[in-house]
C-alpha positions as CSV (number, residue, x, y, z in Angstrom):
1,M,3.4,0.1,-1.3
2,V,1.2,-2.3,-1.6
3,E,1.1,-3.0,2.0
4,S,0.1,0.5,3.0
5,E,-1.4,1.0,0.0
6,L,-3.6,-1.9,1.3
7,S,-4.2,-0.8,4.9
8,V,-4.9,2.7,3.7
9,L,-7.7,1.1,1.8
10,V,-9.3,-0.9,4.7
11,H,-9.0,2.2,7.5
12,Q,-10.4,4.8,4.2
13,C,-13.3,2.8,2.9
14,L,-13.5,-0.7,4.0
15,N,-13.7,-0.8,7.8
16,R,-17.4,-0.8,7.9
17,R,-19.8,-4.2,6.5
18,I,-20.2,-3.2,3.2
19,A,-23.6,-6.0,2.2
20,N,-22.8,-7.2,-1.7
21,M,-20.0,-6.9,-4.1
22,E,-21.4,-4.1,-6.9
23,T,-21.0,-2.0,-3.4
24,L,-17.6,-3.0,-2.5
25,E,-15.9,-2.7,-6.4
26,K,-18.5,0.7,-6.3
27,E,-16.7,2.0,-2.8
28,V,-13.3,0.9,-3.8
29,S,-13.7,1.8,-7.1
30,I,-14.4,6.1,-5.4
31,W,-11.9,5.5,-3.4
32,E,-9.4,4.4,-6.0
33,Y,-10.8,7.7,-7.6
34,E,-9.9,9.9,-5.5
35,R,-6.6,8.6,-4.4
36,N,-5.5,9.1,-8.3
37,Q,-6.9,12.6,-8.7
38,N,-5.5,14.3,-5.6
39,R,-1.5,12.4,-6.5
40,V,-0.9,10.4,-3.8
41,C,2.0,8.8,-3.6
42,V,4.3,7.7,-1.5
43,D,6.8,9.3,1.0
44,W,9.8,7.0,1.6
45,R,11.5,7.7,4.9
46,F,15.1,6.3,3.7
47,R,17.1,5.4,0.4
48,T,16.9,2.0,-0.9
49,E,20.8,2.5,0.3
50,D,20.3,2.3,3.6
51,A,16.8,0.3,3.3
52,R,19.1,-2.8,2.6
53,V,21.4,-2.5,5.7
54,K,18.3,-2.0,7.9
55,L,16.2,-4.3,6.3
56,S,19.2,-6.9,5.7
57,K,17.9,-9.4,8.8
58,I,14.5,-9.6,6.7
59,Y,15.4,-9.6,3.6
60,P,19.6,-11.5,2.9
61,T,21.3,-10.9,-0.5
62,H,22.6,-13.9,-2.5
63,Q,25.8,-13.8,-3.1
64,N,27.6,-15.2,-6.5
65,K,30.4,-17.8,-5.1
């Protein structure tokens, strides 16, 4: 979820040169406020069980012996 939100932040807010830290903080704060006001949430495409199967090669599980 974090990676997705950071991607949205970059495309919607940080896709240009920002002159200084004060402006950056202000822009990100405004973007965050608007996202929260709009109650933006993640739209999961599959269930946890499906994700575990699909992503098993990327995130292997460790079983107790």
